[in-house]
C-alpha positions in Angstrom: -24.3 47.1 -21.2 -25.3 45.7 -17.9 -27.6 43.3 -19.7 -25.3 42.3 -22.4 -22.3 41.4 -20.3 -23.5 38.0 -18.8 -24.6 37.1 -22.3 -21.2 37.9 -23.7 -19.5 35.8 -21.0 -21.8 32.9 -21.7 -21.2 33.0 -25.4 -17.5 33.0 -24.8 -17.6 30.2 -22.4 -19.6 28.1 -24.8 -17.2 28.7 -27.5 -14.4 27.7 -25.2 -16.1 24.5 -24.2 -16.6 23.6 -28.0 -13.0 24.4 -28.9 -11.1 22.5 -31.5 -8.4 20.0 -30.3 -4.9 20.0 -31.7 -4.3 16.3 -30.3 -3.3 13.8 -33.0 -6.1 11.5 -33.9 -5.8 8.4 -31.7 -5.4 5.0 -33.4 -4.7 1.8 -31.6 -1.4 0.4 -32.4 -1.3 -3.0 -34.4 -1.0 -6.2 -32.4 2.9 -6.8 -32.0 2.2 -10.6 -31.7 1.2 -13.5 -33.9 -2.5 -14.0 -34.7 -2.6 -17.3 -32.9 -0.8 -19.0 -30.0 2.0 -21.5 -30.6 -0.1 -24.3 -29.2 -3.5 -24.8 -30.8 -6.5 -24.7 -28.5 -10.2 -24.4 -28.8 -11.1 -20.7 -28.6 -13.0 -19.7 -25.5 -16.0 -17.4 -25.8 -14.9 -13.8 -25.5 -17.7 -13.1 -22.9 -16.5 -15.9 -20.6 -16.3 -14.4 -17.0 -12.9 -15.1 -15.5 -13.9 -14.1 -11.9 -12.2 -15.8 -9.0 -15.4 -16.9 -7.4 -16.0 -19.4 -10.2 -12.6 -20.1 -11.1 -11.3 -21.3 -7.7 -13.9 -23.5 -6.2 -12.0 -24.7 -3.1 -14.1 -23.2 -0.2 -10.9 -22.8 2.1 -9.1 -20.9 -0.8 -12.1 -18.7 -1.5 -12.3 -17.7 2.2 -8.7 -16.7 2.1 -9.1 -14.7 -1.2 -11.9 -12.8 0.5 -9.8 -12.0 3.4 -7.0 -10.8 1.1 -9.4 -8.4 -0.9 -10.6 -7.0 2.3 -7.3 -6.6 4.2 -4.3 -6.6 1.8 -2.3 -3.3 1.9 -1.2 -3.4 -1.8 -4.7 -3.5 -2.9 -5.6 -0.8 -0.4 -3.0 1.4 -2.0 -4.3 0.7 -5.4 -7.7 1.9 -4.3 -6.2 5.1 -2.8 -4.5 5.8 -6.1 -7.6 5.7 -7.8 -9.1 8.3 -5.5 -5.9 10.3 -6.1 -6.5 10.2 -9.9 -10.2 10.9 -9.4 -9.3 14.1 -7.5 -6.8 15.1 -10.0 -9.2 14.8 -12.9 -11.8 16.8 -10.9 -9.1 19.6 -10.7 -8.3 19.5 -14.4 -12.1 19.4 -15.3 -12.8 22.4 -13.1 -10.4 24.4 -15.2 -12.7 24.2 -18.2 -15.4 26.4 -16.5 -14.9 29.7 -14.9 -14.4 30.1 -11.2 -16.8 32.5 -9.7 -16.1 34.1 -6.3 -18.3 36.2 -4.1 -16.5 39.2 -2.6 -17.3 41.6 0.3 -14.9 44.3 1.1 -14.4 47.8 2.6 -12.0 50.5 1.5 -11.0 53.9 3.1 -8.9 56.4 1.3 -7.7 60.0 1.5 -7.2 62.2 -1.5 -5.3 65.7 -1.6 -6.2 68.2 -4.0 -3.7 70.8 -5.3 -4.8 73.6 -2.9 -3.9 71.2 0.0 -7.5 70.1 0.7 -8.0 66.7 2.0 -10.9 64.4 1.4 -11.5 61.2 3.3 -13.6 58.6 1.6 -14.8 55.2 2.6 -17.2 52.7 0.8 -18.3 49.1 1.0 -18.2 46.7 -2.0 -20.1 43.6 -2.7 -20.0 41.6 -5.9 -19.0 38.5 -7.9 -15.9 38.3 -10.0 -14.2 35.8 -12.5 -10.3 35.9 -12.4 -8.0 34.7 -15.3 -10.4 32.3 -16.9 -8.8 30.9 -20.1 -11.1 30.8 -23.2 -9.9 27.4 -24.5 -10.3 28.1 -28.2 -7.4 25.7 -29.0 -8.3 22.9 -26.7 -5.2 23.2 -24.3 -7.3 22.9 -21.1 -9.7 20.3 -22.8 -6.7 18.1 -23.6 -5.3 18.4 -20.1 -8.7 17.4 -18.7 -8.9 14.5 -21.2 -5.3 13.4 -20.2 -6.4 13.5 -16.5 -9.5 11.4 -17.2 -7.6 8.8 -19.1 -5.1 8.6 -16.1 -8.0 8.0 -13.8 -9.1 5.1 -16.1 -5.8 3.8 -16.0 -5.7 3.8 -12.3 -9.0 2.0 -12.2 -7.5 -0.9 -14.4 -4.4 -0.8 -12.4 -6.4 -1.5 -9.3 -8.0 -4.5 -11.1 -4.5 -5.7 -12.2 -3.3 -5.6 -8.6 -6.3 -7.7 -7.4 -5.7 -10.1 -10.2 -2.0 -10.4 -9.1 -3.0 -10.7 -5.6 -5.6 -13.4 -6.2 -2.9 -15.2 -8.3 -0.2 -14.8 -5.6 -2.5 -16.1 -2.8 -3.7 -19.1 -4.7 -0.1 -20.0 -5.7 0.9 -19.7 -1.9 -2.1 -21.9 -0.8 -1.1 -24.5 -3.2 2.5 -24.3 -2.2 1.5 -24.8 1.4 -0.5 -27.9 0.5 2.3 -29.4 -1.5 4.6 -28.7 1.3 2.2 -30.4 3.8 2.2 -33.4 1.6 6.1 -33.5 1.2 6.4 -33.0 4.9 4.2 -36.0 5.7 6.2 -38.1 3.1 9.4 -36.9 4.8 8.2 -37.8 8.3 6.9 -41.3 7.0 10.4 -41.8 5.6 12.0 -40.7 8.8 10.0 -43.2 10.9 10.8 -46.0 8.4 14.5 -45.1 8.5 14.5 -45.1 12.3 12.8 -48.4 12.3 15.3 -49.7 10.0 18.1 -48.3 12.1 16.7 -50.0 15.2 16.6 -53.4 13.3 20.1 -53.1 12.1 21.4 -52.2 15.6 19.9 -55.4 16.8 21.3 -57.4 13.8 24.7 -55.7 14.3 24.7 -56.8 17.9 23.8 -60.3 16.8 26.6 -60.3 14.4 24.3 -60.4 11.3 25.2 -56.9 9.9 28.5 -55.1 9.7 29.6 -51.8 11.0 29.3 -50.2 7.6 25.7 -51.0 7.4 24.9 -49.7 10.8 26.7 -46.3 10.0 24.8 -46.1 6.7 21.5 -46.6 8.5 22.5 -43.9 11.0 23.5 -41.4 8.2 20.1 -42.2 6.2 18.2 -41.5 9.4 19.9 -38.3 10.1 19.3 -37.3 6.4 15.7 -37.9 6.7 15.5 -35.8 9.8 17.3 -33.0 8.0 14.7 -33.3 5.3 11.9 -33.1 7.7 13.4 -29.9 9.2 14.0 -28.3 6.1 10.5 -28.9 4.9 9.0 -27.7 8.1 11.0 -24.5 7.8 9.6 -24.1 4.4 6.1 -24.8 5.6 6.4 -22.1 8.2 7.5 -19.6 5.6 4.6 -20.4 3.5 2.1 -19.9 6.2 3.7 -16.5 7.0 3.3 -15.6 3.2 -0.3 -16.3 3.4 -0.7 -14.2 6.5 1.0 -11.3 4.8 -1.1 -11.6 1.7 -4.4 -11.7 3.9 -3.3 -8.6 5.9 -2.4 -11.1 8.9 -6.1 -12.1 9.2 -5.8 -15.8 8.1 -7.0 -18.1 10.8 -5.3 -21.6 11.1 -8.9 -23.2 10.3 -8.5 -21.6 6.8 -5.4 -23.6 6.1 -6.2 -27.3 6.9 -3.9 -30.0 5.5 -5.6 -31.6 2.4 -4.4 -33.4 -0.7 -3.5 -31.4 -3.7 -6.0 -33.1 -5.8 -9.0 -31.7 -3.6 -8.2 -28.3 -5.0 -10.7 -27.8 -7.8 -10.0 -25.2 -10.6 -12.2 -24.3 -13.4 -11.0 -25.4 -17.0 -10.8 -22.5 -19.4 -9.5 -22.3 -22.9 -8.0 -19.2 -24.0 -9.5 -17.2 -26.9 -7.7 -15.3 -29.5 -4.8 -13.1 -28.9 -7.0 -10.0 -29.7 -9.2 -10.8 -26.8 -6.6 -9.9 -24.3 -6.9 -6.3 -25.1 -10.2 -6.3 -23.4 -9.6 -9.0 -20.8 -6.4 -7.9 -19.3 -6.5 -4.9 -17.0 -2.7 -4.2 -17.3 -3.2 -3.9 -21.2 -6.3 -1.7 -20.8 -4.4 0.6 -18.4 -1.3 0.8 -20.7 -3.9 1.9 -23.5 -5.4 4.7 -21.3 -1.8 5.9 -20.5 -1.2 6.0 -24.4 -4.4 8.0 -24.8 -3.5 10.3 -22.1 0.0 11.0 -23.6 -1.7 11.5 -27.1 -3.9 14.2 -25.4 -1.0 15.9 -23.8 0.6 16.4 -27.4 -2.6 18.5 -28.1 -2.0 20.5 -24.9 1.5 21.2 -25.9 0.6 22.2 -29.5 -1.9 24.7 -28.0 0.9 26.5 -26.2 2.0 27.7 -29.6 -1.2 29.8 -30.1 -2.6 32.8 -28.4 -4.2 32.4 -25.0 -7.1 34.6 -24.2 -7.8 35.1 -20.4 -11.0 36.8 -19.0 -11.2 38.7 -15.9 -14.6 40.3 -15.1 -16.4 41.5 -12.0 -19.7 43.0 -11.1 -21.1 44.3 -7.9 -22.6 47.1 -5.6 -20.7 50.0 -4.0 -22.2 52.1 -1.1 -20.6 54.3 1.7 -22.9 52.7 4.3 -22.7 49.0 5.0 -26.3 48.7 6.1 -27.4 50.3 2.9 -25.2 48.2 0.6 -28.0 46.0 -0.5 -30.5 48.7 -0.6 -31.8 50.7 -3.4 -29.4 53.5 -3.1 -26.2 51.5 -3.9 -24.3 52.2 -7.2 -23.7 49.4 -9.6 -20.3 48.8 -10.9 -18.6 46.3 -13.2 -15.5 45.6 -15.3 -14.7 43.4 -18.1 -11.0 42.7 -18.9 -10.1 40.3 -21.7 -6.4 39.7 -22.3 -4.7 38.2 -25.3 -1.3 36.6 -24.4 0.7 35.9 -27.5 4.0 33.7 -27.1 6.8 35.6 -28.9 10.1 34.4 -27.2 10.5 31.7 -24.5 13.9 30.3 -25.4 12.4 27.1 -27.0 10.4 26.2 -24.1 7.1 25.4 -26.0 9.0 23.3 -28.7 10.8 21.5 -25.9 7.5 20.7 -24.2 6.0 19.5 -27.5 9.1 17.3 -28.2 8.8 16.0 -24.6 5.2 15.2 -25.1 5.8 13.3 -28.4 8.7 11.2 -26.8 6.4 10.4 -23.9 3.8 9.1 -26.3 6.3 7.0 -28.0 7.3 5.6 -24.6 3.7 4.9 -23.8 3.4 3.0 -27.3 6.3 1.0 -26.3 4.9 0.2 -22.9 1.4 -0.7 -24.5 3.1 -3.1 -27.0 5.3 -4.6 -24.2 2.2 -5.3 -22.1 0.5 -7.1 -25.0 3.7 -9.1 -25.8 4.1 -10.1 -22.1 0.4 -11.2 -21.8 0.8 -13.3 -25.1 3.9 -14.9 -23.8 2.3 -15.7 -20.4 -0.6 -17.4 -22.2 1.8 -19.2 -24.5 3.9 -20.5 -21.5 0.8 -21.8 -19.8 -0.4 -23.7 -22.9 3.0 -25.2 -23.3 3.2 -26.4 -19.8 -0.5 -27.7 -19.9 0.4 -29.7 -22.9 3.0 -31.7 -21.1 2.3 -31.6 -17.6 -0.5 -34.2 -17.5 1.7 -36.8 -19.4 4.6 -36.0 -17.0 2.2 -36.7 -13.9 1.0 -39.9 -15.3 4.5 -41.0 -16.1 5.8 -40.1 -12.7 2.8 -41.9 -11.0 3.9 -45.1 -12.7 7.4 -44.6 -11.6 6.3 -44.1 -8.0 4.0 -47.2 -8.2 7.1 -49.3 -9.6 9.5 -47.9 -6.9 6.7 -48.7 -4.2 6.8 -52.3 -5.5 10.4 -52.4 -5.6 10.7 -51.5 -1.9 8.2 -54.1 -1.1 10.4 -56.7 -2.8 13.5 -55.5 -1.4 12.2 -55.5 2.1 11.2 -59.3 1.9 14.6 -60.1 0.3 16.3 -58.2 3.1 14.2 -59.9 5.8 14.9 -63.2 4.4 18.7 -62.5 4.3 18.8 -62.7 0.4 19.7 -58.9 0.0 22.0 -56.7 2.0 20.9 -53.4 3.5 22.3 -51.2 0.7 19.8 -52.8 -1.7 16.9 -51.8 0.8 18.3 -48.3 1.2 18.5 -47.7 -2.5 14.8 -48.8 -2.8 13.8 -46.5 0.1 15.6 -43.5 -1.2 14.3 -44.0 -4.8 10.6 -44.2 -3.6 11.0 -41.1 -1.5 12.4 -39.2 -4.4 9.7 -40.4 -6.7 6.9 -39.4 -4.3 8.6 -35.9 -3.7 8.8 -35.5 -7.5 5.2 -36.6 -8.1 3.9 -34.0 -5.5 6.0 -31.2 -7.2 4.5 -32.2 -10.7 0.9 -32.0 -9.1 1.8 -28.7 -7.5 3.3 -27.3 -10.9 0.0 -28.4 -12.7 -2.1 -26.5 -10.3 0.0 -23.4 -10.4 0.0 -23.5 -14.2 -3.8 -23.5 -14.0 -3.6 -20.5 -11.6 -1.2 -18.7 -13.9 -3.7 -19.1 -16.7 -6.3 -17.3 -14.6 -3.8 -14.4 -14.5 -2.6 -14.6 -18.1 -6.2 -14.3 -19.5 -7.0 -11.3 -17.3 -8.9 -12.9 -14.4 -10.7 -10.8 -11.8 
């Protein structure tokens, strides 16, 4: 029996590891979106790498992204969540194999016979034991381990999704800052122009050429331009603070030099088919891993209706002398205690657990489908904007150029005394608004390209 016991345990463990699974066979849900995007595009090759190093080619932006990936706290939390899931999977995986402990103990006891005789005995024991190891014939522990593994994979993809969002948010904040720099420069130029006009009108008013209404109007417009400068300076400071937060407060001023928006180069990428999002988008992959985990949990809940076999066994040496415990005179002892636990009555707990597992799988299916629909909409929105934004920028550029020519003519007419100040003021205001709108459209175009990086699952 001493030689057959280890073999018996090994056979039972092998049968346990090869246990059947009561989990439903997993099948990926059908795509809950159309087969093509609303706006037709040339499909991009599926193997195209949407990495931020190649997509964002501006060196200053690349430096900021690198700082963010090294120091951003949201990304750091996501990495720690991966380690948490890794540890949880390790715990669940360990339950599939027996836990073997070494023991060394001492026991002293007194026995009393019926005649009143007393006997004191003491002995030392050393050995190994396996306590309450579950023979997983119905796959309960295996499914729990599989669910933990899928949760680990989900956390890995969630970390990539956080990185994608971080890169997108930082690139957007960078573009917003550049746009604010340009708008602030325009506002400052307008303020100087209106202050110059105010000085000129004051002189003309003192000479009797302009009336008090024109002087007061010039003062109001100068104050309005000053207020615009102040508001844009405030927005600029907030944009800089946003970049500092995203980079973990590591962004130096040298990494944010003022430059025109057109200097920011972004890779041109055409989206592929909607089905490619399943592999490209980390959030969709994470949602599917959570769905597979929920599917495995159903198998674990079903297994609770079947008998559970628990194994407790031990083997070791016994001697009344500690020094002789590992010598040749020690007695060998062992025990083998299998236990069958059969669920009879638990007030519906097992059925409720199964119902809960099924509902959670249905929730996971809905979340998976929602992730796909959200991704499809994000790509579709980007395509719609891309289709229109270039035309709007070209049209607004012509409007700004026309306003610039109008201001030049109005200035000449005013200086010659042919037009009044209100005509000049209207031309100045129109050009300022046109230039501001043009900068906003260029900003929108760049932000839309940044959103395409996120929508297609950049990393």
